[in-house]
Each structure stands twice: as structure tokens, then as C-alpha cells.
C-alpha positions as a LaTeX table, in Angstrom:
\begin{tabular}{lrrr}
\hline
Residue & $x$ (\AA) & $y$ (\AA) & $z$ (\AA) \\
\hline
Met1 & 1.99 & 9.37 & 6.06 \\
Thr2 & 1.99 & 9.38 & 2.22 \\
Phe3 & 4.43 & 10.26 & $-0.49$ \\
Ile4 & 2.13 & 13.12 & $-1.60$ \\
Thr5 & 0.30 & 15.86 & 0.26 \\
Thr6 & $-2.99$ & 15.22 & 1.39 \\
Ile7 & $-5.94$ & 16.99 & 2.78 \\
Pro8 & $-6.73$ & 16.35 & 6.76 \\
Pro9 & $-10.21$ & 15.71 & 7.43 \\
His10 & $-10.58$ & 18.83 & 9.55 \\
Ala11 & $-9.87$ & 21.19 & 6.44 \\
Ala12 & $-11.90$ & 19.08 & 4.24 \\
Gln13 & $-14.82$ & 20.82 & 1.92 \\
Asp14 & $-17.04$ & 20.77 & $-0.66$ \\
Ala15 & $-16.69$ & 17.03 & $-2.32$ \\
Val16 & $-13.75$ & 16.39 & $-0.59$ \\
Ala17 & $-15.49$ & 16.62 & 3.16 \\
Asp18 & $-18.42$ & 14.39 & 1.00 \\
Met19 & $-16.05$ & 11.83 & 0.15 \\
Tyr20 & $-14.67$ & 11.58 & 3.42 \\
Arg21 & $-18.11$ & 11.75 & 5.52 \\
Arg22 & $-19.01$ & 8.35 & 3.48 \\
Gln23 & $-15.64$ & 6.79 & 4.20 \\
Gln24 & $-16.27$ & 7.49 & 7.99 \\
Ala25 & $-19.81$ & 6.37 & 7.88 \\
Ser26 & $-17.96$ & 2.73 & 6.81 \\
Trp27 & $-15.14$ & 2.82 & 8.81 \\
Gly28 & $-15.83$ & 5.38 & 11.65 \\
Tyr29 & $-13.08$ & 7.17 & 10.63 \\
Val30 & $-11.43$ & 8.52 & 7.21 \\
Pro31 & $-8.86$ & 5.87 & 6.03 \\
Asn32 & $-5.63$ & 6.21 & 4.68 \\
Tyr33 & $-6.40$ & 5.03 & 1.10 \\
Ala34 & $-9.36$ & 7.61 & 1.29 \\
Lys35 & $-7.12$ & 10.84 & 1.86 \\
Val36 & $-4.95$ & 10.43 & $-1.27$ \\
Phe37 & $-7.86$ & 11.04 & $-3.48$ \\
Cys38 & $-8.53$ & 13.85 & $-1.96$ \\
His39 & $-7.11$ & 15.54 & $-5.26$ \\
Arg40 & $-9.76$ & 13.05 & $-7.55$ \\
Pro41 & $-12.45$ & 12.60 & $-5.52$ \\
Glu42 & $-14.32$ & 11.55 & $-8.75$ \\
Val43 & $-11.84$ & 8.58 & $-9.18$ \\
Leu44 & $-12.84$ & 6.79 & $-5.94$ \\
Ala45 & $-16.23$ & 7.45 & $-7.08$ \\
Arg46 & $-15.96$ & 6.07 & $-10.22$ \\
Trp47 & $-14.00$ & 3.00 & $-8.67$ \\
Gly48 & $-16.64$ & 2.36 & $-5.96$ \\
Gln49 & $-19.27$ & 1.79 & $-8.75$ \\
Leu50 & $-16.70$ & $-0.21$ & $-10.75$ \\
Leu51 & $-16.08$ & $-2.58$ & $-7.67$ \\
Ala52 & $-19.99$ & $-2.49$ & $-7.17$ \\
Glu53 & $-20.62$ & $-3.91$ & $-10.69$ \\
Ile54 & $-17.78$ & $-6.43$ & $-10.51$ \\
Lys55 & $-18.76$ & $-7.71$ & $-7.70$ \\
Arg56 & $-22.47$ & $-7.95$ & $-8.06$ \\
Pro57 & $-22.76$ & $-11.42$ & $-9.78$ \\
Met58 & $-20.73$ & $-13.02$ & $-7.04$ \\
Asp59 & $-21.28$ & $-14.40$ & $-3.91$ \\
Lys60 & $-19.52$ & $-13.37$ & $-0.75$ \\
Arg61 & $-17.20$ & $-16.13$ & $-0.23$ \\
Arg62 & $-15.80$ & $-16.23$ & $-3.88$ \\
Phe63 & $-15.29$ & $-12.19$ & $-4.21$ \\
Glu64 & $-13.22$ & $-12.42$ & $-0.54$ \\
Leu65 & $-11.13$ & $-15.55$ & $-1.89$ \\
Val66 & $-10.19$ & $-14.29$ & $-4.86$ \\
Thr67 & $-9.71$ & $-10.56$ & $-3.90$ \\
Phe68 & $-7.52$ & $-11.99$ & $-0.75$ \\
Val69 & $-5.39$ & $-14.08$ & $-2.83$ \\
Ala70 & $-5.06$ & $-11.56$ & $-5.23$ \\
Ala71 & $-4.07$ & $-8.96$ & $-2.57$ \\
His72 & $-1.72$ & $-11.27$ & $-0.78$ \\
Glu73 & $-0.09$ & $-11.88$ & $-4.08$ \\
Leu74 & 0.08 & $-8.16$ & $-4.76$ \\
Arg75 & 1.67 & $-8.01$ & $-1.36$ \\
His76 & $-0.41$ & $-5.22$ & $-0.22$ \\
Ser77 & $-0.85$ & $-5.57$ & 3.45 \\
Ala78 & $-4.18$ & $-2.81$ & 3.68 \\
Cys79 & $-6.19$ & $-5.08$ & 1.59 \\
Ala80 & $-4.79$ & $-8.58$ & 2.77 \\
Leu81 & $-5.58$ & $-7.29$ & 6.06 \\
Ala82 & $-8.83$ & $-6.28$ & 5.23 \\
His83 & $-10.05$ & $-9.13$ & 3.08 \\
Gly84 & $-8.34$ & $-11.07$ & 5.51 \\
Lys85 & $-10.60$ & $-10.22$ & 8.27 \\
Ala86 & $-13.38$ & $-10.57$ & 5.93 \\
Leu87 & $-12.97$ & $-14.19$ & 5.14 \\
Arg88 & $-13.50$ & $-14.75$ & 9.34 \\
Ala89 & $-17.33$ & $-15.31$ & 7.97 \\
Phe90 & $-16.14$ & $-19.01$ & 6.37 \\
Phe91 & $-12.90$ & $-19.44$ & 8.05 \\
Gly92 & $-10.80$ & $-19.67$ & 11.07 \\
Asp93 & $-7.72$ & $-17.56$ & 11.69 \\
Glu94 & $-5.35$ & $-20.63$ & 11.14 \\
Gln95 & $-7.18$ & $-21.47$ & 7.95 \\
Ile96 & $-6.80$ & $-17.87$ & 6.83 \\
Val97 & $-3.15$ & $-18.18$ & 7.12 \\
Ser98 & $-3.13$ & $-21.64$ & 5.69 \\
Ile99 & $-4.91$ & $-20.29$ & 2.43 \\
Ala100 & $-2.01$ & $-17.41$ & 2.50 \\
Ala101 & 0.47 & $-19.69$ & 2.55 \\
Gly102 & $-1.07$ & $-21.82$ & $-0.34$ \\
Arg103 & $-1.85$ & $-24.45$ & 2.30 \\
Leu104 & $-5.15$ & $-25.91$ & 0.69 \\
Asp105 & $-5.76$ & $-29.59$ & 0.33 \\
Gly106 & $-8.24$ & $-30.44$ & 2.74 \\
Leu107 & $-9.75$ & $-27.03$ & 3.36 \\
Leu108 & $-10.91$ & $-25.71$ & $-0.45$ \\
Gly109 & $-12.19$ & $-28.28$ & $-2.55$ \\
Ala110 & $-10.71$ & $-28.54$ & $-6.55$ \\
Ala111 & $-12.84$ & $-26.02$ & $-7.70$ \\
Glu112 & $-11.85$ & $-23.49$ & $-5.22$ \\
Gln113 & $-8.58$ & $-24.02$ & $-5.61$ \\
Ala114 & $-8.08$ & $-23.77$ & $-9.27$ \\
Met115 & $-10.01$ & $-20.38$ & $-8.96$ \\
Ile116 & $-7.59$ & $-18.72$ & $-6.15$ \\
Gly117 & $-4.51$ & $-20.53$ & $-8.19$ \\
Phe118 & $-5.94$ & $-18.35$ & $-11.29$ \\
Ala119 & $-6.14$ & $-15.18$ & $-9.08$ \\
Arg120 & $-2.93$ & $-15.28$ & $-7.92$ \\
Arg121 & $-1.23$ & $-15.91$ & $-11.81$ \\
Ile122 & $-3.36$ & $-12.84$ & $-12.84$ \\
Ala123 & $-1.83$ & $-10.61$ & $-9.69$ \\
Lys124 & 1.56 & $-12.34$ & $-10.37$ \\
Asp125 & 1.65 & $-11.65$ & $-14.35$ \\
Ala126 & $-0.84$ & $-11.96$ & $-16.19$ \\
Ser127 & 0.96 & $-12.07$ & $-19.03$ \\
Gln128 & 1.67 & $-15.61$ & $-18.15$ \\
Val129 & $-1.79$ & $-16.82$ & $-17.72$ \\
Thr130 & $-2.28$ & $-19.31$ & $-20.77$ \\
Ala131 & $-5.72$ & $-20.88$ & $-22.42$ \\
His132 & $-4.89$ & $-23.89$ & $-20.53$ \\
Asp133 & $-5.41$ & $-21.97$ & $-17.29$ \\
Val134 & $-8.55$ & $-21.11$ & $-18.76$ \\
Ala135 & $-9.82$ & $-24.67$ & $-19.89$ \\
Ala136 & $-9.02$ & $-26.00$ & $-16.07$ \\
Leu137 & $-11.00$ & $-23.21$ & $-14.97$ \\
Arg138 & $-14.02$ & $-24.78$ & $-17.63$ \\
Glu139 & $-13.03$ & $-28.11$ & $-16.15$ \\
Ser140 & $-13.56$ & $-27.36$ & $-13.17$ \\
Gly141 & $-17.22$ & $-26.20$ & $-13.52$ \\
Tyr142 & $-16.74$ & $-22.69$ & $-13.92$ \\
Thr143 & $-18.56$ & $-20.90$ & $-17.13$ \\
Asp144 & $-16.95$ & $-18.00$ & $-19.02$ \\
Ala145 & $-18.86$ & $-15.48$ & $-17.06$ \\
Glu146 & $-17.77$ & $-16.30$ & $-14.27$ \\
Ile147 & $-13.91$ & $-16.77$ & $-15.33$ \\
Phe148 & $-14.34$ & $-13.26$ & $-16.37$ \\
Asp149 & $-15.86$ & $-12.46$ & $-12.94$ \\
Ile150 & $-12.71$ & $-13.81$ & $-11.54$ \\
Ala151 & $-10.35$ & $-12.06$ & $-13.70$ \\
Ala152 & $-11.92$ & $-8.57$ & $-13.22$ \\
Val153 & $-11.91$ & $-9.11$ & $-9.21$ \\
Ala154 & $-8.34$ & $-10.09$ & $-9.50$ \\
Ala155 & $-7.32$ & $-7.28$ & $-11.86$ \\
Gly156 & $-9.26$ & $-4.79$ & $-10.63$ \\
Arg157 & $-7.66$ & $-5.19$ & $-6.86$ \\
Ala158 & $-4.49$ & $-4.62$ & $-9.00$ \\
Phe159 & $-5.17$ & $-1.49$ & $-9.84$ \\
Phe160 & $-6.17$ & $-0.07$ & $-6.60$ \\
Thr161 & $-3.12$ & $-1.87$ & $-4.32$ \\
Lys162 & $-0.99$ & $-0.83$ & $-6.73$ \\
Leu163 & $-2.17$ & 3.34 & $-6.86$ \\
Leu164 & $-1.88$ & 3.14 & $-3.13$ \\
Asp165 & 1.45 & 1.20 & $-2.98$ \\
Ala166 & 2.65 & 3.97 & $-5.56$ \\
Leu167 & 1.61 & 6.43 & $-3.17$ \\
Gly168 & 2.81 & 5.29 & 0.08 \\
Val169 & $-0.30$ & 4.66 & 1.65 \\
Ala170 & 0.04 & 2.58 & 4.90 \\
Pro171 & $-2.44$ & 0.27 & 6.45 \\
Asp172 & $-4.87$ & 2.03 & 9.00 \\
Ser173 & $-3.53$ & 1.56 & 12.67 \\
Pro174 & $-6.60$ & $-0.49$ & 13.73 \\
Phe175 & $-5.37$ & $-3.39$ & 11.55 \\
Gly176 & $-2.78$ & $-3.37$ & 14.46 \\
Ala177 & $-5.60$ & $-4.66$ & 17.11 \\
Leu178 & $-5.82$ & $-7.86$ & 14.70 \\
Glu179 & $-4.39$ & $-11.39$ & 16.46 \\
Glu180 & $-1.67$ & $-12.89$ & 15.92 \\
Pro181 & $-0.37$ & $-14.96$ & 13.69 \\
Leu182 & $-3.24$ & $-13.33$ & 11.46 \\
Arg183 & $-1.80$ & $-9.74$ & 11.45 \\
Arg184 & 1.83 & $-11.11$ & 10.59 \\
Ser185 & 1.05 & $-13.41$ & 8.16 \\
Leu186 & $-1.14$ & $-10.43$ & 6.39 \\
Thr187 & 0.82 & $-8.13$ & 6.86 \\
Val188 & 2.92 & $-8.92$ & 3.26 \\
Gly189 & 3.98 & $-5.13$ & 2.34 \\
Arg190 & 4.17 & $-1.92$ & 3.83 \\
Pro191 & 3.94 & $-2.04$ & 7.50 \\
Ile192 & 0.51 & $-1.08$ & 9.74 \\
Asp193 & 0.62 & 2.53 & 10.45 \\
Thr194 & 1.01 & 3.41 & 14.09 \\
His195 & $-0.76$ & 7.14 & 13.87 \\
Ala196 & $-4.18$ & 7.36 & 15.51 \\
Cys197 & $-6.84$ & 7.32 & 12.65 \\
Val198 & $-8.82$ & 10.35 & 12.90 \\
Gly199 & $-12.64$ & 11.45 & 11.28 \\
Leu200 & $-14.27$ & 14.53 & 10.35 \\
Ala201 & $-15.65$ & 16.74 & 13.46 \\
Ser202 & $-18.85$ & 16.75 & 11.94 \\
Ala203 & $-20.96$ & 13.42 & 11.69 \\
Glu204 & $-23.45$ & 15.19 & 8.95 \\
Pro205 & $-24.48$ & 13.04 & 6.14 \\
Pro206 & $-22.78$ & 13.82 & 2.29 \\
Arg207 & $-24.48$ & 15.96 & 0.40 \\
Gly208 & $-26.44$ & 13.60 & $-2.05$ \\
Ala209 & $-26.45$ & 10.03 & $-3.08$ \\
Gly210 & $-23.08$ & 8.95 & $-3.35$ \\
Pro211 & $-21.74$ & 5.68 & $-4.80$ \\
Pro212 & $-20.57$ & 3.40 & $-1.54$ \\
Pro213 & $-16.88$ & 3.85 & $-0.42$ \\
Glu214 & $-14.04$ & 1.43 & $-2.15$ \\
Asp215 & $-14.16$ & $-1.30$ & 0.21 \\
Ala216 & $-17.03$ & $-0.23$ & 2.42 \\
Ser217 & $-17.99$ & $-4.21$ & 1.91 \\
Ser218 & $-14.64$ & $-4.21$ & 2.69 \\
Thr219 & $-14.74$ & $-4.19$ & 6.72 \\
Pro220 & $-16.39$ & $-6.36$ & 6.65 \\
Pro221 & $-14.18$ & $-4.63$ & 3.97 \\
Gln222 & $-12.08$ & $-2.19$ & 2.90 \\
\hline
\end{tabular}
């Protein structure tokens, strides 16, 4: 369910069908977020390219930590759930819930705590970030290029989540299968969709090579 009309998978043609096929190849169905891009599939393609470049210099743990806390601060359920799930590669569910709640001592080192604190400040209100915040990251060992990367990941997540929330996109129903209390703790915004996810009947590959879907790296996410 969204606030705008979207093209259902069975009715998709041409560029929209190709975009849906790429998404389905990663998720096993056409995710809700992809459907709102049916009006501008080229925007999702460009977002995928930008995200790939933003991620390229970062290791997976750093990318997922920054993305997760930014999504959580932005109160976007789908991204918090998807990237929280991806953090299972590094943490147990109780630890992920603790990170979401800001209980970091004994779980993350000082440098990572500084990093995700910075990411949360960007997501909450980037106009309140100060030179002191950046200097604290340098003192924690981050280079200016790495600080740029952290800021880009958090700011990029703000674009994506705000666009989806503005159009009423709900988290896909398979997230409902996540165990408690992880599911409850990470459903910080819109509730999980109760409608079954569907895909295209045809499993044909998309025509031509396309960019990776938004978070194809995101389930291991969205």
C-alpha cells in the first residue's frame, strides 16, 4: 500500500518490468520500495549507482553500522529491519537491539562509538553537526576521506528513507518473520505490511546489464 498509484508486477512492461526483474532476482519478489519507482525507474538505477560508489571504499561492517543507526534515527522501519538483519553477520540479536538503543559500552570500541554517534547526528539534524564533531572523529583515527564516507552513507540513507516514507511505503511482509525482540525493536516507523509479496510471473532476466538494485546488498539488505 502506498499513497500513489503504482504498477503491479503483472502489468509491468519495458523499463519497469526490467527494473522489477532486477529487484526480484535479489529479493525473490518485487519489494514495496521498488514499486514507487515505477514512475521513474531511472531514478532507482541512478540511486543504485550512487550507493555502489558510496559503499565501495567501506568494509561491510562499517557500512552496515552507519546505515543501520542512520535508518533507526530516521525512524524508517524497512531499512532498520533490513540492515539490522545484515548486522547478524557481526552481532547477535541482543547486541543489535543494544546498538539500536544506544547501549554501546562493552560492545563497540571508542572509534566505532564515535562513528555511529556522528551518523546519528547527521540523520537527526545535520545542521547541528559541528567542527568539534569532525575533530573527534579524527582523534578516533578516521581520515578526512573516511569521514566523508560516513557522512555520505548517513546522508544517502536520509534521501532514500524520506522518499519512501513520503510516499507511504511499508516494510515488506517477510520482515514479519524476524524473531522478537529484534522485529519489535527495529520497527521504529511504519508497521510491517501484512499483504503477501508478489513477483513477476516471468523469470526472464532483464534486458541488458543494469545497476544493482538499491539494497540488493541489503538483504543482506535492502
